[in-house]
VEXKEDREN-927615 format. One record per residue (C-alpha): z, y, x; residue number from 1. Coordinates in pm, whole numbers, padded with zeros to 5 digits. Layout:
VEXKEDREN-927615
+--------+--------+--------+-----+
:      z :      y :      x :  nr :
+--------+--------+--------+-----+
:      Z :      Y :      X : NUM :
...
+--------+--------+--------+-----+
This chain:
VEXKEDREN-927615
+--------+--------+--------+-----+
:      z :      y :      x :  nr :
+--------+--------+--------+-----+
: -07631 : -03869 :  02431 :   1 :
: -07508 : -03704 :  02735 :   2 :
: -07390 : -03947 :  03027 :   3 :
: -07026 : -03918 :  03119 :   4 :
: -06967 : -03833 :  03475 :   5 :
: -06810 : -04092 :  03708 :   6 :
: -06513 : -04003 :  03889 :   7 :
: -06380 : -04223 :  04162 :   8 :
: -06013 : -04146 :  04282 :   9 :
: -05924 : -04323 :  04630 :  10 :
: -05732 : -04338 :  04939 :  11 :
: -05921 : -04276 :  05276 :  12 :
: -05910 : -04609 :  05468 :  13 :
: -05784 : -04487 :  05824 :  14 :
: -05906 : -04824 :  05984 :  15 :
: -06193 : -04945 :  05762 :  16 :
: -06356 : -04604 :  05718 :  17 :
: -06323 : -04508 :  06075 :  18 :
: -06579 : -04463 :  06334 :  19 :
: -06757 : -04172 :  06533 :  20 :
: -07057 : -04337 :  06711 :  21 :
: -07389 : -04390 :  06537 :  22 :
: -07294 : -04734 :  06526 :  23 :
: -07071 : -04669 :  06243 :  24 :
: -07376 : -04682 :  06018 :  25 :
: -07434 : -05042 :  06098 :  26 :
: -07102 : -05188 :  05963 :  27 :
: -06943 : -05177 :  05619 :  28 :
: -06715 : -04895 :  05525 :  29 :
: -06560 : -04917 :  05176 :  30 :
: -06523 : -04528 :  05086 :  31 :
: -06908 : -04460 :  05192 :  32 :
: -07020 : -04809 :  05056 :  33 :
: -06917 : -04658 :  04700 :  34 :
: -07192 : -04424 :  04717 :  35 :
: -07457 : -04639 :  04879 :  36 :
: -07569 : -04843 :  04545 :  37 :
: -07882 : -04750 :  04380 :  38 :
: -07731 : -04894 :  04038 :  39 :
: -07408 : -04716 :  04058 :  40 :
: -07403 : -04291 :  04073 :  41 :
: -07058 : -04152 :  04176 :  42 :
: -07062 : -03807 :  04069 :  43 :
: -06740 : -03687 :  04222 :  44 :
: -06480 : -03873 :  04465 :  45 :
: -06136 : -03723 :  04492 :  46 :
: -06058 : -03868 :  04834 :  47 :
: -05667 : -03842 :  04913 :  48 :
: -05570 : -03835 :  05279 :  49 :
: -05304 : -03724 :  05503 :  50 :
: -05328 : -03411 :  05724 :  51 :
: -05372 : -03603 :  06053 :  52 :
: -05664 : -03773 :  05896 :  53 :
: -05847 : -03465 :  05814 :  54 :
: -06105 : -03511 :  06079 :  55 :
: -06203 : -03856 :  05939 :  56 :
: -06209 : -03733 :  05598 :  57 :
: -06453 : -03460 :  05693 :  58 :
: -06702 : -03707 :  05853 :  59 :
: -06652 : -03943 :  05558 :  60 :
: -06772 : -03637 :  05323 :  61 :
: -07041 : -03567 :  05565 :  62 :
: -07153 : -03927 :  05556 :  63 :
: -07151 : -03964 :  05180 :  64 :
: -07359 : -03637 :  05148 :  65 :
: -07618 : -03816 :  05390 :  66 :
: -07656 : -04126 :  05154 :  67 :
: -07569 : -03959 :  04817 :  68 :
: -07624 : -03595 :  04797 :  69 :
: -07556 : -03589 :  04432 :  70 :
: -07190 : -03697 :  04513 :  71 :
: -06956 : -03423 :  04527 :  72 :
: -06650 : -03508 :  04767 :  73 :
: -06308 : -03355 :  04680 :  74 :
: -06072 : -03382 :  04961 :  75 :
: -05701 : -03381 :  04841 :  76 :
: -05426 : -03394 :  05078 :  77 :
: -05136 : -03655 :  05039 :  78 :
: -04868 : -03664 :  05289 :  79 :
: -04647 : -04022 :  05331 :  80 :
: -04398 : -04059 :  05597 :  81 :
: -04412 : -04419 :  05571 :  82 :
: -04721 : -04592 :  05390 :  83 :
: -04542 : -04915 :  05347 :  84 :
: -04239 : -04781 :  05179 :  85 :
: -04283 : -04855 :  04804 :  86 :
: -04059 : -04606 :  04644 :  87 :
: -04225 : -04316 :  04868 :  88 :
: -04589 : -04439 :  04798 :  89 :
: -04530 : -04489 :  04416 :  90 :
: -04360 : -04153 :  04388 :  91 :
: -04642 : -03982 :  04550 :  92 :
: -04911 : -04162 :  04346 :  93 :
: -04707 : -04098 :  04041 :  94 :
: -04656 : -03740 :  04089 :  95 :
: -05041 : -03706 :  04159 :  96 :
: -05121 : -03895 :  03817 :  97 :
: -04894 : -03646 :  03623 :  98 :
: -05041 : -03333 :  03787 :  99 :
: -05404 : -03428 :  03758 : 100 :
: -05610 : -03292 :  03489 : 101 :
: -05807 : -03587 :  03331 : 102 :
: -06101 : -03514 :  03120 : 103 :
: -06152 : -03834 :  02935 : 104 :
: -06390 : -03678 :  02673 : 105 :
: -06652 : -03594 :  02958 : 106 :
: -06567 : -03834 :  03250 : 107 :
: -06499 : -04201 :  03324 : 108 :
: -06257 : -04258 :  03597 : 109 :
: -06227 : -04536 :  03833 : 110 :
: -05935 : -04625 :  04078 : 111 :
: -06058 : -04749 :  04409 : 112 :
: -05808 : -05019 :  04546 : 113 :
: -05965 : -05150 :  04841 : 114 :
: -05840 : -04891 :  05085 : 115 :
: -05497 : -04800 :  05171 : 116 :
: -05216 : -05037 :  05246 : 117 :
: -05105 : -05314 :  05023 : 118 :
: -04815 : -05123 :  04885 : 119 :
: -05068 : -04832 :  04780 : 120 :
: -05302 : -05077 :  04603 : 121 :
: -05032 : -05257 :  04433 : 122 :
: -04899 : -04876 :  04294 : 123 :
: -05254 : -04801 :  04215 : 124 :
: -05284 : -05112 :  04003 : 125 :
: -04952 : -05053 :  03823 : 126 :
: -05022 : -04670 :  03748 : 127 :
: -05350 : -04803 :  03603 : 128 :
: -05219 : -05064 :  03402 : 129 :
: -04958 : -04828 :  03254 : 130 :
: -05229 : -04574 :  03174 : 131 :
: -05092 : -04298 :  03418 : 132 :
: -05435 : -04318 :  03539 : 133 :
: -05671 : -04333 :  03229 : 134 :
: -05932 : -04523 :  03426 : 135 :
: -06066 : -04869 :  03534 : 136 :
: -06024 : -05026 :  03873 : 137 :
: -06311 : -05052 :  04136 : 138 :
: -06290 : -05310 :  04401 : 139 :
: -06536 : -05292 :  04700 : 140 :
: -06615 : -05570 :  04965 : 141 :
: -06859 : -05625 :  05244 : 142 :
: -07190 : -05780 :  05232 : 143 :
: -07159 : -06153 :  05221 : 144 :
: -07403 : -06187 :  05498 : 145 :
: -07394 : -05951 :  05781 : 146 :
: -07702 : -05710 :  05792 : 147 :
: -07752 : -05388 :  05973 : 148 :
: -07983 : -05295 :  05693 : 149 :
: -07738 : -05379 :  05419 : 150 :
: -07385 : -05195 :  05455 : 151 :
: -07334 : -05111 :  05110 : 152 :
: -07169 : -05445 :  05011 : 153 :
: -07065 : -05553 :  04669 : 154 :
: -06836 : -05379 :  04421 : 155 :
: -06672 : -05495 :  04103 : 156 :
: -06517 : -05282 :  03823 : 157 :
: -06204 : -05412 :  03654 : 158 :
: -06109 : -05348 :  03312 : 159 :
: -05716 : -05428 :  03293 : 160 :
: -05658 : -05684 :  03030 : 161 :
: -05268 : -05713 :  03013 : 162 :
: -05258 : -06067 :  02885 : 163 :
: -05407 : -06161 :  03209 : 164 :
: -05200 : -05987 :  03434 : 165 :
: -04850 : -06042 :  03290 : 166 :
: -04657 : -06171 :  03585 : 167 :
: -04790 : -05878 :  03816 : 168 :
: -04789 : -05586 :  03564 : 169 :
: -04402 : -05554 :  03514 : 170 :
: -04251 : -05241 :  03406 : 171 :
: -04029 : -05042 :  03627 : 172 :
: -03687 : -05018 :  03483 : 173 :
: -03660 : -04639 :  03526 : 174 :
: -03996 : -04599 :  03346 : 175 :
: -03863 : -04808 :  03056 : 176 :
: -03531 : -04625 :  03034 : 177 :
: -03741 : -04293 :  03023 : 178 :
: -03947 : -04429 :  02721 : 179 :
: -03615 : -04553 :  02536 : 180 :
: -03446 : -04209 :  02575 : 181 :
: -03757 : -04052 :  02484 : 182 :
: -03766 : -04257 :  02142 : 183 :
: -03385 : -04173 :  02093 : 184 :
: -03447 : -03780 :  02156 : 185 :
: -03207 : -03856 :  02451 : 186 :
: -02933 : -03933 :  02261 : 187 :
: -02690 : -04190 :  02405 : 188 :
: -02667 : -04417 :  02110 : 189 :
: -02410 : -04686 :  02070 : 190 :
: -02496 : -04914 :  01797 : 191 :
: -02621 : -05253 :  01963 : 192 :
: -02868 : -05333 :  01685 : 193 :
: -03026 : -04992 :  01686 : 194 :
: -03076 : -04990 :  02068 : 195 :
: -03226 : -05343 :  02069 : 196 :
: -03473 : -05215 :  01807 : 197 :
: -03568 : -04935 :  02015 : 198 :
: -03613 : -05125 :  02312 : 199 :
: -03865 : -05343 :  02126 : 200 :
: -04020 : -05046 :  01961 : 201 :
: -04086 : -04879 :  02330 : 202 :
: -04263 : -05221 :  02437 : 203 :
: -04467 : -05224 :  02122 : 204 :
: -04566 : -04862 :  02134 : 205 :
: -04687 : -04858 :  02482 : 206 :
: -04885 : -05200 :  02455 : 207 :
: -05018 : -05227 :  02103 : 208 :
: -05291 : -05014 :  01903 : 209 :
: -05198 : -05227 :  01581 : 210 :
: -05028 : -05069 :  01297 : 211 :
: -04629 : -05031 :  01314 : 212 :
: -04444 : -05053 :  00990 : 213 :
: -04120 : -04841 :  00987 : 214 :
: -03877 : -04959 :  00689 : 215 :
: -03542 : -04821 :  00606 : 216 :
: -03359 : -04595 :  00347 : 217 :
: -03442 : -04217 :  00311 : 218 :
: -03325 : -03991 :  00591 : 219 :
: -03274 : -04286 :  00846 : 220 :
: -03529 : -04107 :  01070 : 221 :
: -03871 : -04261 :  01021 : 222 :
: -04064 : -03943 :  01035 : 223 :
: -03886 : -03817 :  01362 : 224 :
: -03942 : -04168 :  01526 : 225 :
: -04299 : -04188 :  01419 : 226 :
: -04378 : -03862 :  01601 : 227 :
: -04166 : -03972 :  01895 : 228 :
: -04397 : -04285 :  01936 : 229 :
: -04706 : -04051 :  01929 : 230 :
: -04546 : -03830 :  02191 : 231 :
: -04472 : -04109 :  02413 : 232 :
: -04822 : -04260 :  02364 : 233 :
: -04970 : -03896 :  02431 : 234 :
: -04780 : -03867 :  02754 : 235 :
: -04895 : -04204 :  02863 : 236 :
: -05266 : -04092 :  02783 : 237 :
: -05313 : -04371 :  02530 : 238 :
: -05411 : -04157 :  02270 : 239 :
: -05643 : -03837 :  02288 : 240 :
: -05624 : -03732 :  01909 : 241 :
: -05358 : -03576 :  01697 : 242 :
: -05050 : -03678 :  01530 : 243 :
: -05109 : -03652 :  01147 : 244 :
: -04871 : -03688 :  00878 : 245 :
: -04849 : -03715 :  00509 : 246 :
: -04594 : -03814 :  00246 : 247 :
: -04790 : -04050 :  00004 : 248 :
: -04530 : -03973 : -00255 : 249 :
: -04730 : -03631 : -00281 : 250 :
: -05059 : -03786 : -00348 : 251 :
: -05202 : -03863 : -00682 : 252 :
: -05530 : -03983 : -00846 : 253 :
: -05825 : -03780 : -00690 : 254 :
: -05606 : -03570 : -00469 : 255 :
: -05492 : -03875 : -00297 : 256 :
: -05863 : -03988 : -00239 : 257 :
: -05963 : -03655 : -00141 : 258 :
: -05652 : -03594 :  00103 : 259 :
: -05683 : -03927 :  00300 : 260 :
: -06064 : -03989 :  00291 : 261 :
: -06207 : -03657 :  00245 : 262 :
: -06506 : -03548 : -00005 : 263 :
: -06821 : -03383 : -00004 : 264 :
: -06928 : -03072 : -00182 : 265 :
: -06952 : -03144 : -00564 : 266 :
: -06770 : -03470 : -00555 : 267 :
: -06557 : -03372 : -00827 : 268 :
: -06461 : -03037 : -01041 : 269 :
: -06337 : -02803 : -00791 : 270 :
: -06494 : -02952 : -00480 : 271 :
: -06636 : -02655 : -00368 : 272 :
: -06691 : -02743 :  00000 : 273 :
: -06690 : -03065 :  00231 : 274 :
: -06329 : -03169 :  00335 : 275 :
: -06310 : -03434 :  00610 : 276 :
: -05986 : -03572 :  00521 : 277 :
: -05655 : -03670 :  00707 : 278 :
: -05820 : -03999 :  00831 : 279 :
: -06093 : -03833 :  01015 : 280 :
: -05847 : -03593 :  01137 : 281 :
: -05637 : -03856 :  01300 : 282 :
: -05955 : -03996 :  01506 : 283 :
: -05854 : -04113 :  01844 : 284 :
: -05480 : -04036 :  01754 : 285 :
: -05204 : -04169 :  01507 : 286 :
: -05204 : -04130 :  01140 : 287 :
: -04831 : -04159 :  01001 : 288 :
: -04836 : -04261 :  00614 : 289 :
: -04482 : -04206 :  00504 : 290 :
: -04368 : -04383 :  00181 : 291 :
: -04692 : -04581 :  00202 : 292 :
: -04550 : -04773 : -00112 : 293 :
: -04638 : -04495 : -00322 : 294 :
: -05036 : -04515 : -00270 : 295 :
: -05209 : -04634 : -00567 : 296 :
: -05417 : -04967 : -00542 : 297 :
: -05755 : -04813 : -00502 : 298 :
: -05638 : -04601 : -00188 : 299 :
: -05485 : -04914 : -00059 : 300 :
: -05796 : -05103 : -00072 : 301 :
: -06003 : -04822 :  00106 : 302 :
: -05712 : -04769 :  00360 : 303 :
: -05729 : -05162 :  00458 : 304 :
: -06109 : -05111 :  00513 : 305 :
: -06042 : -04808 :  00728 : 306 :
: -05794 : -05018 :  00949 : 307 :
: -06016 : -05300 :  00976 : 308 :
: -06381 : -05139 :  01015 : 309 :
: -06268 : -04798 :  01146 : 310 :
: -06509 : -04683 :  00888 : 311 :
: -06464 : -04548 :  00522 : 312 :
: -06648 : -04359 :  00252 : 313 :
: -06544 : -03999 :  00146 : 314 :
: -06534 : -03917 : -00221 : 315 :
: -06890 : -03868 : -00322 : 316 :
: -07050 : -03975 : -00007 : 317 :
: -07304 : -04260 :  00061 : 318 :
: -07265 : -04206 :  00432 : 319 :
: -06969 : -04402 :  00622 : 320 :
: -06744 : -04199 :  00834 : 321 :
: -06599 : -04342 :  01149 : 322 :
: -06240 : -04294 :  01267 : 323 :
: -06065 : -04485 :  01530 : 324 :
: -05680 : -04413 :  01479 : 325 :
: -05351 : -04613 :  01500 : 326 :
: -05157 : -04633 :  01167 : 327 :
: -04773 : -04582 :  01147 : 328 :
: -04640 : -04638 :  00809 : 329 :
: -04291 : -04572 :  00683 : 330 :
: -04129 : -04706 :  00350 : 331 :
: -03784 : -04729 :  00174 : 332 :
: -03906 : -04991 : -00064 : 333 :
: -03919 : -05376 : -00028 : 334 :
: -04299 : -05410 : -00003 : 335 :
: -04269 : -05799 : -00060 : 336 :
: -04135 : -05728 : -00389 : 337 :
: -04400 : -05479 : -00475 : 338 :
: -04659 : -05745 : -00397 : 339 :
: -04488 : -05980 : -00643 : 340 :
: -04498 : -05700 : -00888 : 341 :
: -04862 : -05628 : -00828 : 342 :
: -04785 : -05268 : -00699 : 343 :
: -04883 : -05322 : -00361 : 344 :
: -05169 : -05523 : -00224 : 345 :
: -05102 : -05835 : -00023 : 346 :
: -05380 : -05835 :  00232 : 347 :
: -05279 : -05462 :  00308 : 348 :
: -04923 : -05576 :  00352 : 349 :
: -05042 : -05856 :  00587 : 350 :
: -05232 : -05616 :  00806 : 351 :
: -04958 : -05351 :  00853 : 352 :
: -04677 : -05587 :  00879 : 353 :
: -04772 : -05712 :  01239 : 354 :
: -04496 : -05497 :  01370 : 355 :
: -04217 : -05413 :  01122 : 356 :
: -03888 : -05220 :  01232 : 357 :
: -03611 : -05195 :  00993 : 358 :
: -03404 : -04863 :  01063 : 359 :
: -03037 : -04899 :  00964 : 360 :
: -02881 : -04622 :  00762 : 361 :
: -02608 : -04394 :  00918 : 362 :
: -02330 : -04602 :  00729 : 363 :
: -02445 : -04898 :  00948 : 364 :
: -02448 : -04682 :  01268 : 365 :
: -02101 : -04503 :  01239 : 366 :
: -02063 : -04515 :  01610 : 367 :
: -02352 : -04319 :  01681 : 368 :
: -02234 : -04033 :  01467 : 369 :
: -02031 : -03871 :  01763 : 370 :
: -02341 : -03863 :  01991 : 371 :
: -02550 : -03725 :  01714 : 372 :
: -02301 : -03441 :  01660 : 373 :
: -02386 : -03280 :  02009 : 374 :
: -02772 : -03340 :  01935 : 375 :
: -02753 : -03176 :  01593 : 376 :
: -02562 : -02861 :  01755 : 377 :
: -02806 : -02835 :  02031 : 378 :
: -03088 : -02834 :  01771 : 379 :
: -02926 : -02545 :  01581 : 380 :
: -02899 : -02375 :  01901 : 381 :
: -03254 : -02422 :  01980 : 382 :
: -03350 : -02276 :  01644 : 383 :
: -03122 : -02001 :  01584 : 384 :
: -03053 : -01890 :  01965 : 385 :
: -02678 : -01900 :  01869 : 386 :
: -02436 : -02163 :  02048 : 387 :
: -02188 : -02305 :  01830 : 388 :
: -01929 : -02571 :  01936 : 389 :
: -01614 : -02743 :  01766 : 390 :
: -01266 : -02673 :  01865 : 391 :
: -01086 : -03004 :  01971 : 392 :
: -00890 : -03009 :  01641 : 393 :
: -01186 : -02955 :  01413 : 394 :
: -01389 : -03226 :  01615 : 395 :
: -01136 : -03494 :  01572 : 396 :
: -01093 : -03418 :  01206 : 397 :
: -01477 : -03426 :  01128 : 398 :
: -01525 : -03753 :  01330 : 399 :
: -01213 : -03912 :  01153 : 400 :
: -01389 : -03852 :  00828 : 401 :
: -01732 : -03913 :  00904 : 402 :
: -01694 : -04256 :  01070 : 403 :
: -01444 : -04368 :  00779 : 404 :
: -01549 : -04562 :  00475 : 405 :
: -01491 : -04239 :  00261 : 406 :
: -01827 : -04089 :  00404 : 407 :
: -02105 : -04245 :  00212 : 408 :
: -02401 : -04047 :  00403 : 409 :
: -02622 : -04138 :  00101 : 410 :
: -02909 : -03934 :  00249 : 411 :
: -02832 : -04057 :  00602 : 412 :
: -02928 : -03802 :  00883 : 413 :
: -03013 : -03548 :  00642 : 414 :
: -02672 : -03540 :  00509 : 415 :
: -02547 : -03514 :  00881 : 416 :
: -02797 : -03271 :  00980 : 417 :
: -02713 : -03028 :  00658 : 418 :
: -02321 : -03067 :  00729 : 419 :
: -02363 : -02964 :  01089 : 420 :
: -02599 : -02679 :  00964 : 421 :
: -02339 : -02556 :  00708 : 422 :
: -02052 : -02575 :  00960 : 423 :
: -02237 : -02398 :  01258 : 424 :
: -02357 : -02110 :  01016 : 425 :
: -02004 : -02053 :  00910 : 426 :
: -01836 : -02091 :  01220 : 427 :
: -01654 : -01755 :  01326 : 428 :
: -01722 : -01668 :  01669 : 429 :
: -01939 : -01971 :  01740 : 430 :
: -01626 : -02208 :  01698 : 431 :
: -01621 : -02449 :  01432 : 432 :
: -01254 : -02450 :  01343 : 433 :
: -01041 : -02695 :  01121 : 434 :
: -01067 : -02450 :  00799 : 435 :
: -01443 : -02476 :  00821 : 436 :
: -01427 : -02861 :  00872 : 437 :
: -01205 : -02914 :  00594 : 438 :
: -01425 : -02734 :  00361 : 439 :
: -01732 : -02909 :  00448 : 440 :
: -01550 : -03247 :  00411 : 441 :
: -01469 : -03131 :  00047 : 442 :
: -01831 : -03040 : -00009 : 443 :
: -01951 : -03364 :  00105 : 444 :
: -01702 : -03566 : -00108 : 445 :
: -01794 : -03382 : -00419 : 446 :
: -02165 : -03412 : -00356 : 447 :
: -02131 : -03790 : -00318 : 448 :
: -01892 : -03837 : -00616 : 449 :
: -02163 : -03677 : -00831 : 450 :
: -02414 : -03891 : -00696 : 451 :
: -02195 : -04190 : -00757 : 452 :
: -02156 : -04101 : -01121 : 453 :
: -02533 : -04152 : -01166 : 454 :
: -02536 : -04490 : -00970 : 455 :
: -02251 : -04693 : -01148 : 456 :
: -02479 : -04900 : -01334 : 457 :
: -02699 : -04955 : -01039 : 458 :
: -02404 : -05063 : -00813 : 459 :
: -02294 : -05301 : -01088 : 460 :
: -02645 : -05442 : -01109 : 461 :
: -02611 : -05564 : -00751 : 462 :
: -02376 : -05858 : -00871 : 463 :
: -02384 : -05851 : -01258 : 464 :
: -02650 : -05902 : -01499 : 465 :
: -02717 : -05655 : -01759 : 466 :
: -02558 : -05868 : -02054 : 467 :
: -02234 : -05883 : -01858 : 468 :
: -02210 : -05516 : -01775 : 469 :
: -02270 : -05423 : -02141 : 470 :
: -01954 : -05614 : -02210 : 471 :
: -01750 : -05387 : -02007 : 472 :
: -01587 : -05092 : -02134 : 473 :
: -01732 : -04743 : -01968 : 474 :
: -01410 : -04673 : -01857 : 475 :
: -01367 : -04989 : -01641 : 476 :
: -01727 : -04965 : -01513 : 477 :
: -01665 : -04676 : -01280 : 478 :
: -01348 : -04844 : -01128 : 479 :
: -01544 : -05168 : -01097 : 480 :
: -01825 : -05006 : -00902 : 481 :
: -01610 : -04847 : -00665 : 482 :
: -01414 : -05166 : -00601 : 483 :
: -01761 : -05337 : -00549 : 484 :
: -01864 : -05077 : -00330 : 485 :
: -01565 : -05085 : -00108 : 486 :
: -01587 : -05469 : -00073 : 487 :
: -01936 : -05447 :  00032 : 488 :
: -01859 : -05207 :  00318 : 489 :
: -01554 : -05397 :  00409 : 490 :
: -01564 : -05696 :  00668 : 491 :
: -01266 : -05898 :  00504 : 492 :
: -01095 : -05943 :  00161 : 493 :
: -00778 : -05789 :  00353 : 494 :
: -00930 : -05481 :  00462 : 495 :
: -01085 : -05399 :  00119 : 496 :
: -00765 : -05464 : -00042 : 497 :
: -00586 : -05239 :  00200 : 498 :
: -00825 : -04937 :  00124 : 499 :
: -00822 : -04981 : -00274 : 500 :
: -00422 : -05016 : -00268 : 501 :
: -00334 : -04795 :  00011 : 502 :
: -00103 : -04592 : -00219 : 503 :
:  00057 : -04817 : -00459 : 504 :
:  00124 : -05062 : -00182 : 505 :
:  00386 : -04825 : -00032 : 506 :
:  00583 : -04860 : -00341 : 507 :
:  00592 : -05246 : -00360 : 508 :
:  00862 : -05455 : -00218 : 509 :
:  00605 : -05712 : -00116 : 510 :
:  00236 : -05662 : -00051 : 511 :
: -00045 : -05914 : -00103 : 512 :
: -00353 : -05677 : -00117 : 513 :
: -00587 : -05974 : -00089 : 514 :
: -00440 : -06152 : -00391 : 515 :
: -00436 : -05842 : -00601 : 516 :
: -00783 : -05782 : -00507 : 517 :
: -00896 : -06145 : -00574 : 518 :
: -00722 : -06131 : -00939 : 519 :
: -00889 : -05817 : -01031 : 520 :
: -01233 : -05960 : -00940 : 521 :
: -01181 : -06269 : -01139 : 522 :
: -01115 : -06090 : -01456 : 523 :
: -01512 : -06003 : -01422 : 524 :
: -01607 : -06331 : -01309 : 525 :
: -01656 : -06236 : -00963 : 526 :
: -01511 : -06357 : -00611 : 527 :
: -01524 : -06238 : -00245 : 528 :
: -01785 : -06496 : -00173 : 529 :
: -02052 : -06382 : -00455 : 530 :
: -01981 : -06011 : -00324 : 531 :
: -02059 : -06093 :  00039 : 532 :
: -02390 : -06264 : -00066 : 533 :
: -02509 : -05916 : -00185 : 534 :
: -02428 : -05735 :  00126 : 535 :
+--------+--------+--------+-----+
């Protein structure tokens, strides 16, 4: 196996590395000492220095060539007006890390933290811990006993363990906010619960390689969020491989086994050549299994082994294949209930349930609809090249409807995206007007009404058993289902009553919407407390 090249990145020590006379060879100099160890070979040294230290840098290069001809010294300029200014030093080193081309497949990197000011050393530590530098640290020290013959001293390679450096390795607020905004696609979301979820998810994404389970209804944004997690980790150089995604609902039988784990030629009828499979394609990267609850039990068992042992057997093969991937999984099912019913393996759920995040549906984030309008229109512009905007009247009308309880958003962001796409496409002269908006609102209402007709019994089964439902006339079922839906979406009995009786109440001398609703529910053996228990 070919040895990886060792590359050290460090700052020139303007005091410790200094010396012109021959006597300099009789004392320890940290940068030169890196290359004086018989058991440690530096293939390349990236030496960062200022313009005024160019002569010293040249002398250090020549001295290293004398003691270690195999070491190539690459001098790189870095100007600092004040090397004790934390903001300036961190910015300069941060920019360097972003611009440097790391080849982690062929090279191992070490960050030398002995030279430079204490501020520089702290910044190098933090940038390495945060994986801006995909490296380990190396620290050099003078020999314990003064000797003219031994000037190499000692060195120690430090592989950062976050659990040991919690107090020191704190994240900068600006860096964290950038990560949060990245996961939210730059959308200034307003829902407190969602923002808190993203804040926790950002921490987990950059600190953990364990499986992450994203739960939530269809269209809540699980796939988009999974890709954002990958891109965030990729930008931090925490993954070298690809993002591989598959919807497990599309996999069945041999096709599922082959797609996930691959096969060898002749494994089954039609297997005319080898196939590496998605798990292998995700090696050193991220595998996103959307709707993981759709996987069969056999596939679940093999997936568990692949997660725990990083190995699996392709179909028809006796030889194990290795793949080191991080698993992200998505589901709109209650996997604990699936375990009880024998449809999902308990041991697999325990393994992927380390980090679980429940994404709320759009109905639970109505305050986020407005900022998402601009995002969806920007996406439309990017994909079509045509800029489209609302006029003021149309925008207010759409937002009024979209944030009301009339808007069901049953497909969540897919519904919102489709609505904005239709309006933007039909907008005359790039302006969505009131006529286009009213037409789209009518279309959404009709669509959700048709969906509701098929889900009346499902709605009733939330609060009534099948026998009780069968005792209700079909005529009354639809009305009761609608009443239940309004009650589940309302924060109080009076709020639900106002919505349900908003027309007839204007014709009554005295109104008590709460009492009317309470009596209506009692006809079916229901009350407000019972309904709220099913929210």
